[in-house]
N, C-alpha and C positions, 0 to 999 in steps of 0.2 A: 176400255177394250184391252183385253190381255194381248201380250206379245208372243209371237210364235216364230222361231227361227227354223226354217227348212233348209237342210244341207242336202242338195241333190243335184247331180250333174245331168240328169235327163230332162231336157226342156219341156217335153210333154208332161211329165209328172209335176214339174215346177208349175206349169200353167194349171194343172188340175187342182193342186193344193192352193195356189194363189187365189183362183176364182171360187173353188168350193168352199174354202175356209175363210175367205175375206170378210164375210158378214159377221163372224164370231170372233175373229182374231186380226191383229195387225201383223200381217205376214211379211217376214224379211226372208229373202231368197239368197243362198249361197251356192256356188258351183264347185268350190274347193276348200281346202282347209284354211288356207290364208284368209279368204273372204268370210269364212265362217267365224273364225276367232275374232276377226276385226268387228264384225256385227254383234257378236256376243258380248265383247268388251264395251261397246257403245251403247247396247240397249238392255242387257241383263234380262233376257226372257226367262220366264218360270219353266217353259217346256220347249224342247228341241226335237224335231224329226231328223234322223240322221241315216242316210244311205251309206253303207260301209265302203262300197266301191266307188272311189273318187279319184280324179286325175291327179298325178300322172299314172295311177294304177287302177283304172276302172274295173279291171276284171278280178282284182284282188281285194284285200281288206285292210291292208297296212295303213293307208291314209285314213280310213274310217276310224281305226282304232287309236291312231294318233290324235285325231280331232276329239274323240270321246275322252281320252286321258287328260288333254288339256282343258277341256271343259270341267271335268270332275276336279281337277286340281284347283281351278279358279273358283268354282261355286259348286261344291259337292252335293248341295241340296236340289239342284237343277234336275228336272225329270226329262230324261232323254229316251225317246222312243225310237228304236232302230228299225227301219224299213228294210226288208230283206226278201229275197227269193225263197222258195221252199227248199232249194237245194243248199242253202246257206244256213241252215238251222244251227249247226255246230258253231259258227261264228257268231250268231246271235246269242247263243247261250254264253259264249265267252264274254260278249259284251255285257250281259247281265251280271256276270261275276265281276266285271270291272266297274259296275256302278250304274249301268244303264237301268232305266225304270221297267221297260217292257220292250217287246219287239212285235212287229206286225208284218205278216207275209203279204207280198205283192200278188195279184193286183189289188190296188187300193179300192176299198169300199168306203166312201166318204162318210156314211152314216155310222159305220163301225168305228171308224178312225175318230170321229167327233166324240163318241163315248169314252174311248181310251184317253184322249187329251183332256176331256172334262174331268175325268177321275184323277188324272195326273195333276191338274191344277188344284183340285179340291185337296188332295193329299199334301201338296206343296203349301197351301194356305194353312192347313191344320198344323203342319210341323213348324211353320213359322210363328203361328199364334202361340204354340206351346213353348217355343224358344223365347219369345218375348216375355210370356208370363213367368217363365223359369228365371230370366234375368231380372225382371222387376222384383220377384220374391227374393232373390239372391242379394239384390241391393238393398233390400229392407233389413238385412242383418240377420236374416233366419228367425224373423219375429215369432213364428210358430213352430220353431224348432224342427224343421223337416216335415212337418205335416202340410201336404199340398192338396189342393182341389178347388174347383171352380163352380161346381153345381150348387144350387140353392140350399140343399141340406147340408153341405159342408160349410158354406158361408154362415149359416146359423150355428154350426159347431164353433167356428172361428170366434163369432161374436160372444158366444156363451163362455168360452175360455177366457177371453179379455175381461169379461165382467166379474167372473169368479176368482180370477187370479189375485185381485186386490184385496180380498177378504180372506178369513180362515174357516169359512164354512166347509163342512164335509161335502164331498161331491162323489156321486155314484156314476160310474161310466158304464153303459150297457152296450152290447152289440155282439154279433157273432165272432168266433175265432178268426183272427187275422185281419181285423179292421183297424187295429192301431190303438187299443185302448191304453197300453203303457206309454205309447208316445203321447197321447193326450195328457195323461197324468204328468209326465215329465215336462211338457210344454206349460202346464198350469203352475207346476213348481218353479220353473226357471223364469216366469214372468211375475212371480209373487214377491212379497216382502221377505220371504224365507229363501230366496234363490242362493244366498251365500251359505245356507245350511245344507245338510245332507239330503239326498233323495234316496230312500231305502225301499226297494221293492221285494216283495215276497209272494210266491205263488202258493196260495193256501191249498190248492188241489194237488200240488206236486209233492208234498211232505207227508209222510205217514202220521196219522193221528196222535200216536204216542210220542212223537218228536215235535210236532207242530208247536205244542204249548211252550216247550223249552225255547224253541227258535224264536217265538214272539216275545215271550216275557222274561226269558233268561232263567237260570237256576242257581241255588245255593250249593255249596260243597256238602256232599253226602246226602243230597235229597233223593238220588236214585243210584242204582248200580252204575258205576263209571263216571259219576259226577265228582271229579277229583278236585274241583276248585269252582269259585264263583264265576259265572258267565253271564254277561249282559245279552239281552235279547234285542230283537229288531226295534221295539218300542224305544229302548233306551238309546240305541244307535241313532234313531231319528230325532233325538232331542234337539230343538231348534230348527228342525227342518220338516220334511213330509215323509209319512209312511204310506206306501202304496200297497194295499191288501188286494192282489189280483185273485181272481176266481173265489171271492169271499162266499159265493154261494155253496162251495164245497166244504166250508168250515164246519167242524162238529158243533152240535148245539152247546156242549159244556164250555167251549171257548167263545161262543158267541156272547154268552153272559159276561165274560170277562172283558171283551171288547166293549160291550155296552156300558159296563161300569167305568171304563177308561173315558168314554165319550161324555159320561155324566159328571165324572169327578176329576178327571185328569190325573189319576194315579193308577199304579200297577203294583202287583206283588209278583216276585220271582217264584218260580216253582220250588217248594220246600222253604220259603220265607215267610215271615210275618210282617215285616216292615212295609209301610206304604212309600212308594218312590214316586215323586212328582216328575211327570215327563210332560214337556211342551212340544207337542207334534201334532201336525195337521194330518187328518185322515183322508185319504182318496182311496176309494174302493172301485172294483170292477167285477162284472160278471157277465156270462154269456148265456145264462139260464133265465127263465121267466120267473122273477122274484115273486110276483103275485101268486103264481101257481105253487111255488116252493111254500110260500106261507100257508096256503090251502092245504098242501100235503103234510104240513107239520114239520118240514125240514129247515125252515128258516124263520127266525123271530120276527114278528111284526113290528115290535118296538124298535128292534135293531134296524130294520129296513128304514123306518122313518128317521132314525138318527143318522145313519150313513148318507142318506139320500135327500139331504136338504135341497141340493140342487142335482138334477139327473141330466146327463149328457147322453143321448142315444146316437151311436155311430151307425150310419146307414151301411148295408152291405154294398159291395162294389157293384153288383148288378143293378142297383137302383141309383147309381151316381152319374147318369147320363153320359156325357163325353169324358168324364174323368178317367175312364179306362184308357182312352188314347193318350190323354194327358200324362198320366202316371206311367204308362208304357214308354213313352218318348223320354221322360225323365230318367227312368231306370236305364233305358238304352244308352243315354248319354253318359250317365255315371259309370256303368260297367265298361263301356267302350274305352273310357278314359283309365279307369283303375286297373283293367285287365289288359290294356294296350292292344285292343282289338280294333278292326276296321269296320265293324258293323255300324251302319249309319242310319238306316231307315227301315220301315216294315213294307213288304209288299201289300198290295190291296187285298190279296187273299188272306194274308195274316191278320189284317185289320178286320176283315169280315169274320174270321173265326173268333177273334177276341170279342167283337160286338155281339156275336150270337151265343157266347159261351156263358154259362151260369156263374162261374167263379165261386165254387163252395169254399175255397180257402181264402177268398177276398184279396185284399192288397198284398198279403204275404205270399200267396200263390202266384199272383201277377208278377211280383218281384223275382220270385225263384224261377218262373218260366222264362222271363226275359234274360235273366243271367245266364240261364242254360243256353239259350238261343245265341247270345253273344259269343259264348264259347264254342258252340257247335256249328255256327253259320259258316259256309264255305265261300260266301261272297259278302259284299257290303249290304246286301238287301236281305232281311230276315223273312224266311218263309214259314208257313205253318209247321212243317216237319221239325224246324229248328226249335220251336216252342213245345214239341212233343205232342202236338195235336195230331191224333191218329184217326184217319178216316175209317172208323169202324162201322159207320152206318153206310150201308150200300143200297142201291135201288132194289126194290123188292122184285123177286122173280116174277116174270110174267108167264101166265098160263099159255099153253099153245093155242093159237087162234083157230076157231073152227072156220072152215070154208063157207063163205056166204054166197048165195046166188045174186046178191046185189053187185053190180058191176060199177066200180068207181074209177074216175080218172086218177092218174098218178098224183095230181095236185090235192084231190079230195082225200085220197088215201094217206098222203103225207100229213095233211092238216089234221085228220082224225087221230092218227098215231101220235102226233105232236100234242094234241090236246089231252089224250089218255095219259101220256107220260108226265105232263105237267100236273094233271089231277092226282096221279099216283104219288108223285113226289111230294106234293103239298100235304096230302093225307098222311104220308109216312113221317114228314117233319112237322105235323100238327099245326100247319099254317105258317110256320116260320120261314119268311121269305128268304132270309140270309142263308140258312141251311139248305132250303130248296134250290137256290141259285147255285150253291157249292156242289150239290149232288148232281144237278144236271150239267154242271160245267159251263155255266153262262154267267153273265153279269146280272146284277140286280135290275138295271134299266131294261135289259133285254127280257127278263122274267116278267117284268111289269107290262111291257109291250105285249108279250104272249098272253098274259092273263086278260088284259083289256081286249086283245083280238078275239079270244074265245069266251068272253063273258064270264070270267072266273073271279072269285074273291078268296082271300086266305081264309 
């Protein structure tokens, strides 16, 4: 049973929380800051409910803020839910900025408070799981060179990296932009027998066609205007190591022939030269295009495709990586908070919901950039959706004026009818996406599920 510390000087509320939550939590009660900190040090609860008005200043908030600050210093991942009156909203928002997880306005509805506490516990467990996994990966000596993930698809990627690293077979890495193809190529190199040799990356799609050949194969003096001396290309620089041909699908057909010859004979010729140059380099390639479609379109050689793709590693897009989104987000949060010397420590539930419902077209690179921006822009230790530049551009559809009906409804019936219509409209607008629908309606997912069950609705 999870532990809950309730810091409250009102005996009636203490009894309400003790008996109302006693079946779900082992509840510890404290009436002042001293009792609260003693119980916290002895029991280390994951979640705390805190009334800001505590003796000797029950009408103020000084003691509540002192208690919150002490808890945050001892265990900053603790989820503190501030219980407050409607007139104390500014103090509650200040508590959020100090690190509190959420606030709840009295009078207390135990069903609503249970949902908040359950979400707080789930978030605490998720952050702890991520922290432990990050620690175990770090203690492993960076075995996969900064590539993290725990979903089944990424576990398959890790296993393939380990298998192909011990050989010199050409590897083709496929996946959308931002999925980490160069990181995978670097990891293969650093785990291979060539790890002491150079790792030479080149983006075949970023260099003009008339310059790419010279960049890859080098050139001899006088081979073209401006060639004032002999220059080695990337192939020669990669001798004894690995050459990473990023976006090889953008390579012109004329150069594809020369790469194919190297893979067959392990020799190259510089531009303007006639001598064969032996090069000992492993080739790892990557592309974000459909290679089979490119072959059909006549823009990529089929024989080259089978040469570079003896082993193919397909990196899944972030939207298909289950809980890796949260895992990576917390890793980036911890990294940037330390390097940028910022106090951002965790994500609000709203931010986690937005991340879960987002399609991530830029994949891991976009997630990393959004978290970095959030760490810089956040005004408190809790990152909100606006900090990550999630803009609520989708609003509720405008409703047409209702025609007067001769049907007479009770207020309860009218309320339920409007409630059902709003839920249906929001679900239709969000195409059945429960996460986005809950956000638009301004309610939690559990509440939305309850409403859907109540009205017999399906996403």
